[in-house]
C-alpha positions as a Markdown table, in Angstrom:
| # | Residue | x | y | z |
|---|---|---|---|---|
| 1 | Met | 92.8 | 18.2 | 144.6 |
| 2 | Lys | 92.2 | 19.1 | 148.2 |
| 3 | Phe | 93.5 | 22.6 | 147.5 |
| 4 | Leu | 91.0 | 23.0 | 144.5 |
| 5 | Leu | 88.1 | 21.8 | 146.7 |
| 6 | Glu | 89.1 | 24.4 | 149.3 |
| 7 | Ile | 89.2 | 27.1 | 146.7 |
| 8 | Leu | 85.8 | 26.0 | 145.3 |
| 9 | Leu | 84.4 | 26.0 | 148.8 |
| 10 | Val | 85.6 | 29.5 | 149.4 |
| 11 | Leu | 84.2 | 30.6 | 146.0 |
| 12 | Val | 80.8 | 29.1 | 146.9 |
| 13 | Met | 80.9 | 30.8 | 150.3 |
| 14 | Leu | 81.8 | 34.1 | 148.7 |
| 15 | Glu | 78.9 | 33.7 | 146.3 |
| 16 | Leu | 76.6 | 32.9 | 149.1 |
| 17 | Val | 77.8 | 36.0 | 151.0 |
| 18 | Arg | 77.4 | 38.1 | 147.9 |
| 19 | Arg | 73.8 | 36.9 | 147.4 |
| 20 | Trp | 73.1 | 37.5 | 151.1 |
| 21 | Ile | 74.5 | 41.1 | 150.9 |
| 22 | Ile | 72.4 | 41.7 | 147.8 |
| 23 | Lys | 69.3 | 40.3 | 149.5 |
| 24 | Ala | 70.1 | 42.4 | 152.6 |
| 25 | Leu | 70.5 | 45.5 | 150.5 |
| 26 | Glu | 67.2 | 44.8 | 148.7 |
| 27 | Leu | 65.5 | 44.3 | 152.0 |
| 28 | Glu | 67.0 | 47.5 | 153.3 |
| 29 | Glu | 65.8 | 49.4 | 150.3 |
| 30 | Lys | 62.3 | 47.9 | 150.7 |
| 31 | Asn | 62.4 | 48.9 | 154.4 |
| 32 | Arg | 63.5 | 52.4 | 153.4 |
| 33 | Arg | 60.7 | 52.7 | 150.9 |
| 34 | Leu | 58.2 | 51.3 | 153.4 |
| 35 | Gln | 59.4 | 53.8 | 156.0 |
| 36 | Asp | 59.0 | 56.6 | 153.4 |
| 37 | Lys | 55.5 | 55.4 | 152.7 |
| 38 | Leu | 54.7 | 55.2 | 156.4 |
| 39 | Ser | 56.1 | 58.7 | 157.0 |
| 40 | Ala | 54.0 | 60.0 | 154.1 |
| 41 | Met | 50.9 | 58.3 | 155.5 |
| 42 | Glu | 51.6 | 59.8 | 158.9 |
| 43 | Lys | 52.0 | 63.2 | 157.4 |
| 44 | Leu | 48.8 | 62.8 | 155.5 |
| 45 | Tyr | 47.0 | 61.5 | 158.6 |
| 46 | Glu | 48.2 | 64.6 | 160.6 |
| 47 | Glu | 47.1 | 66.9 | 157.8 |
| 48 | Met | 43.7 | 65.2 | 157.6 |
| 49 | Gln | 43.4 | 65.4 | 161.4 |
| 50 | Gly | 44.2 | 69.1 | 161.2 |
| 51 | Glu | 41.5 | 69.6 | 158.5 |
| 52 | Ile | 39.0 | 67.6 | 160.6 |
| 53 | Glu | 39.8 | 69.8 | 163.6 |
| 54 | Ile | 39.3 | 73.0 | 161.5 |
| 55 | Thr | 36.0 | 71.6 | 160.1 |
| 56 | Lys | 34.8 | 70.8 | 163.6 |
| 57 | Lys | 35.7 | 74.3 | 164.8 |
| 58 | Tyr | 33.9 | 75.9 | 161.9 |
| 59 | Arg | 30.9 | 73.7 | 162.5 |
| 60 | His | 31.0 | 74.6 | 166.2 |
| 61 | Asp | 30.7 | 78.3 | 165.5 |
| 62 | Met | 28.5 | 78.1 | 162.3 |
| 63 | Lys | 25.2 | 78.4 | 164.2 |
| 64 | Lys | 26.7 | 81.4 | 166.1 |
| 65 | His | 27.7 | 83.2 | 162.9 |
| 66 | Ile | 24.3 | 82.5 | 161.3 |
| 67 | His | 22.5 | 83.8 | 164.4 |
| 68 | Leu | 24.6 | 86.9 | 164.2 |
| 69 | Leu | 23.8 | 87.4 | 160.6 |
| 70 | Glu | 20.1 | 87.1 | 161.4 |
| 71 | Gly | 20.5 | 89.7 | 164.2 |
| 72 | Leu | 22.3 | 92.0 | 161.8 |
| 73 | Leu | 19.5 | 91.7 | 159.2 |
| 74 | Ser | 16.9 | 92.5 | 161.9 |
| 75 | Lys | 18.6 | 95.8 | 162.5 |
| 76 | Tyr | 17.3 | 97.0 | 159.1 |
| 77 | Asn | 13.8 | 95.8 | 159.8 |
| 78 | Asp | 11.8 | 98.3 | 161.8 |
| 79 | Thr | 9.0 | 95.8 | 162.6 |
| 80 | Glu | 11.5 | 93.5 | 164.4 |
| 81 | Met | 12.9 | 96.3 | 166.6 |
| 82 | Lys | 11.5 | 97.2 | 170.0 |
| 83 | Ser | 10.5 | 100.8 | 170.8 |
| 84 | Asp | 13.2 | 101.2 | 173.5 |
| 85 | Val | 16.2 | 100.9 | 171.1 |
| 86 | Ile | 18.6 | 103.9 | 170.6 |
| 87 | Trp | 19.2 | 105.2 | 167.1 |
| 88 | Gln | 22.9 | 105.9 | 166.5 |
| 89 | Gly | 24.5 | 106.8 | 163.2 |
| 90 | Thr | 23.7 | 105.6 | 159.7 |
| 91 | Ser | 25.2 | 103.3 | 157.2 |
| 92 | Cys | 24.5 | 103.8 | 153.5 |
| 93 | Gly | 21.5 | 105.9 | 154.4 |
| 94 | Ile | 19.9 | 103.1 | 156.4 |
| 95 | Pro | 19.4 | 103.8 | 160.2 |
| 96 | Gln | 21.2 | 101.5 | 162.6 |
| 97 | Lys | 19.7 | 100.9 | 166.0 |
| 98 | Asn | 22.5 | 100.3 | 168.5 |
| 99 | Leu | 22.1 | 99.8 | 172.2 |
| 100 | Tyr | 25.6 | 99.2 | 173.5 |
| 101 | Cys | 28.2 | 100.6 | 171.1 |
| 102 | Asp | 28.8 | 101.9 | 167.6 |
| 103 | Asn | 30.3 | 98.7 | 166.4 |
| 104 | Ile | 27.3 | 97.0 | 164.8 |
| 105 | Phe | 28.8 | 93.5 | 165.2 |
| 106 | Ile | 29.6 | 93.8 | 168.9 |
| 107 | Asp | 26.3 | 95.6 | 169.6 |
| 108 | Thr | 24.3 | 92.9 | 167.8 |
| 109 | Ile | 26.1 | 90.1 | 169.7 |
| 110 | Cys | 25.4 | 91.9 | 173.0 |
| 111 | Thr | 21.7 | 92.3 | 172.0 |
| 112 | Leu | 21.3 | 88.6 | 171.1 |
| 113 | Lys | 23.1 | 87.4 | 174.3 |
| 114 | Lys | 21.0 | 89.8 | 176.4 |
| 115 | Lys | 17.8 | 88.2 | 175.0 |
| 116 | Gln | 19.3 | 84.7 | 175.6 |
| 117 | Cys | 20.2 | 85.6 | 179.2 |
| 118 | Thr | 16.8 | 87.0 | 179.9 |
| 119 | Glu | 15.2 | 83.7 | 178.7 |
| 120 | Lys | 17.5 | 81.8 | 181.1 |
| 121 | Gly | 16.9 | 84.0 | 184.0 |
| 122 | Ile | 20.5 | 85.5 | 183.9 |
| 123 | Ala | 21.2 | 89.1 | 184.6 |
| 124 | Leu | 23.6 | 90.4 | 181.9 |
| 125 | Ser | 25.3 | 93.8 | 182.3 |
| 126 | Val | 27.3 | 95.4 | 179.5 |
| 127 | Asp | 29.8 | 98.2 | 179.9 |
| 128 | Ile | 31.5 | 99.2 | 176.6 |
| 129 | Gln | 33.7 | 102.2 | 176.5 |
| 130 | Met | 35.7 | 102.5 | 173.2 |
| 131 | Lys | 36.0 | 104.6 | 170.1 |
| 132 | Asp | 37.1 | 101.6 | 167.9 |
| 133 | Phe | 37.6 | 97.9 | 168.5 |
| 134 | Val | 40.6 | 95.8 | 167.9 |
| 135 | Pro | 41.4 | 95.7 | 164.2 |
| 136 | Met | 40.2 | 92.1 | 163.5 |
| 137 | Lys | 38.1 | 90.2 | 161.1 |
| 138 | Glu | 34.3 | 90.3 | 161.8 |
| 139 | Ile | 34.2 | 86.5 | 161.9 |
| 140 | Asp | 36.9 | 86.6 | 164.7 |
| 141 | Ile | 34.9 | 89.2 | 166.6 |
| 142 | Ser | 31.9 | 86.9 | 166.4 |
| 143 | Gly | 34.0 | 83.8 | 167.5 |
| 144 | Leu | 35.7 | 85.6 | 170.4 |
| 145 | Leu | 32.7 | 87.4 | 172.0 |
| 146 | Gln | 30.1 | 84.7 | 171.3 |
| 147 | Asn | 32.2 | 81.9 | 172.7 |
| 148 | Leu | 33.2 | 84.0 | 175.8 |
| 149 | Leu | 29.6 | 84.9 | 176.5 |
| 150 | Asp | 28.3 | 81.4 | 175.7 |
| 151 | Asn | 30.8 | 79.9 | 178.2 |
| 152 | Ala | 29.6 | 82.4 | 180.8 |
| 153 | Ile | 25.9 | 81.6 | 180.1 |
| 154 | Glu | 26.6 | 77.8 | 180.3 |
| 155 | Ala | 28.2 | 78.2 | 183.7 |
| 156 | Ser | 25.7 | 80.7 | 185.1 |
| 157 | Glu | 22.6 | 78.7 | 184.2 |
| 158 | Gln | 24.0 | 75.9 | 186.5 |
| 159 | Val | 23.4 | 78.2 | 189.5 |
| 160 | Ala | 20.3 | 77.0 | 191.3 |
| 161 | Asp | 19.3 | 80.4 | 192.7 |
| 162 | Ser | 18.2 | 82.5 | 189.6 |
| 163 | Ala | 18.7 | 85.7 | 191.6 |
| 164 | Lys | 22.5 | 84.9 | 191.7 |
| 165 | Arg | 22.8 | 84.2 | 188.0 |
| 166 | Glu | 24.9 | 87.1 | 186.8 |
| 167 | Ile | 27.2 | 87.9 | 183.9 |
| 168 | Ser | 29.0 | 91.2 | 183.2 |
| 169 | Leu | 30.9 | 92.2 | 180.1 |
| 170 | Phe | 33.4 | 95.0 | 180.1 |
| 171 | Val | 35.2 | 96.3 | 176.9 |
| 172 | His | 37.4 | 99.3 | 177.5 |
| 173 | Glu | 39.8 | 101.0 | 175.1 |
| 174 | Lys | 42.9 | 102.4 | 176.8 |
| 175 | Gln | 46.1 | 104.0 | 175.6 |
| 176 | Leu | 47.9 | 100.6 | 175.6 |
| 177 | Gly | 45.1 | 98.6 | 174.0 |
| 178 | Trp | 41.8 | 97.0 | 174.6 |
| 179 | Tyr | 40.7 | 95.3 | 177.8 |
| 180 | Leu | 37.9 | 92.7 | 177.7 |
| 181 | Thr | 36.6 | 91.2 | 180.9 |
| 182 | Val | 33.8 | 88.7 | 181.4 |
| 183 | Lys | 32.6 | 87.8 | 184.9 |
| 184 | Asn | 30.0 | 85.2 | 185.6 |
| 185 | Ser | 28.5 | 83.4 | 188.5 |
| 186 | Cys | 29.0 | 79.6 | 188.7 |
| 187 | Val | 28.9 | 76.6 | 190.9 |
| 188 | Ala | 32.1 | 75.5 | 192.7 |
| 189 | Pro | 34.6 | 77.6 | 190.7 |
| 190 | Gly | 37.5 | 75.8 | 192.3 |
| 191 | Glu | 36.5 | 72.6 | 190.5 |
| 192 | Ile | 36.1 | 74.2 | 187.0 |
| 193 | Asp | 38.7 | 72.9 | 184.5 |
| 194 | Phe | 37.4 | 75.3 | 181.8 |
| 195 | Arg | 36.0 | 72.4 | 179.7 |
| 196 | Thr | 32.5 | 72.1 | 178.5 |
| 197 | Lys | 29.8 | 70.7 | 180.8 |
| 198 | Lys | 27.6 | 69.7 | 177.8 |
| 199 | Arg | 27.0 | 66.0 | 177.1 |
| 200 | Asp | 28.5 | 66.1 | 173.6 |
| 201 | Gln | 32.0 | 67.2 | 174.7 |
| 202 | Glu | 33.6 | 66.1 | 171.4 |
| 203 | Asn | 31.6 | 68.7 | 169.4 |
| 204 | His | 31.2 | 71.3 | 172.1 |
| 205 | Gly | 34.7 | 71.4 | 173.6 |
| 206 | Tyr | 36.1 | 73.7 | 171.0 |
| 207 | Gly | 34.9 | 77.1 | 172.4 |
| 208 | Ile | 37.9 | 77.7 | 174.7 |
| 209 | Gly | 40.3 | 76.6 | 172.0 |
| 210 | Ile | 38.8 | 78.9 | 169.5 |
| 211 | Ile | 39.0 | 81.8 | 172.0 |
| 212 | Arg | 42.7 | 81.1 | 172.6 |
| 213 | Glu | 43.4 | 80.9 | 168.9 |
| 214 | Ile | 41.8 | 84.2 | 168.2 |
| 215 | Val | 43.6 | 85.9 | 171.1 |
| 216 | Thr | 46.9 | 84.5 | 170.0 |
| 217 | Arg | 46.3 | 85.5 | 166.3 |
| 218 | Tyr | 46.0 | 89.1 | 167.4 |
| 219 | Asp | 49.0 | 89.0 | 169.8 |
| 220 | Gly | 46.7 | 89.2 | 172.8 |
| 221 | Thr | 46.8 | 87.6 | 176.2 |
| 222 | Ile | 44.1 | 85.8 | 178.2 |
| 223 | Asp | 43.8 | 84.9 | 181.9 |
| 224 | Tyr | 41.2 | 82.7 | 183.7 |
| 225 | Ile | 40.6 | 83.6 | 187.3 |
| 226 | Lys | 38.6 | 81.5 | 189.8 |
| 227 | Asp | 37.0 | 83.6 | 192.5 |
| 228 | Glu | 35.9 | 81.1 | 195.1 |
| 229 | Ser | 34.9 | 83.7 | 197.6 |
| 230 | Glu | 32.3 | 85.2 | 195.2 |
| 231 | Asn | 31.5 | 81.9 | 193.4 |
| 232 | Arg | 32.4 | 83.3 | 190.0 |
| 233 | Val | 34.9 | 83.1 | 187.2 |
| 234 | Ile | 36.7 | 86.0 | 185.6 |
| 235 | Val | 38.1 | 86.0 | 182.1 |
| 236 | Lys | 40.5 | 88.8 | 181.2 |
| 237 | Val | 41.6 | 89.4 | 177.7 |
| 238 | Phe | 44.0 | 92.1 | 176.5 |
| 239 | Phe | 44.9 | 93.1 | 173.0 |
| 240 | Pro | 47.8 | 95.5 | 172.6 |
| 241 | Arg | 47.6 | 98.5 | 170.4 |
| 242 | Lys | 49.9 | 98.3 | 167.4 |
């Protein structure tokens, strides 16, 4: 009788162990499914964050691109052009009025930024020596040059003495590729961390990131130099010829 009770007890224990194992396996399966769901949610969150960042970057440059389009349209309206413009070349029989170079996008950007600098009491000099520009999309030309010059304008307008507010843009085409240099006066260059000084940093902190993305996209390099002796910042960009 005692032997039967022991066998019965063992069977009961085995059944309890079996049920515990089944329960543990079920919990493990639930945990695995939950982990899969969490991983999927994390991936979705990362994708959403990426889309949000892209949207913010496009929104950051949207006004710049619209402003450029308005400037391009004004090139075909004689009443909006000043008498001191230089006529160079034609496109579809319509005269183009370029001041700085034959590339209508770069020329328009320089013209718009020249006007903006004049309004802010900043001296802008432009030296462009090239036959053609880097083979890149027009929207990237806009994003690159406008953000470079806007950053320079933002820093230069902080200089108290308007006589010392200066920006220079150099675009030179050489045998190895294209060299872009932007020099601008600023306050305490040693303290600059190349982040926006604007109040709305969340929306306005994308300019430098956009510049780096465009430079990387076309296999270029970019260097930021702080010239404390001259109180200025120098940005050098190089795009190799392919």
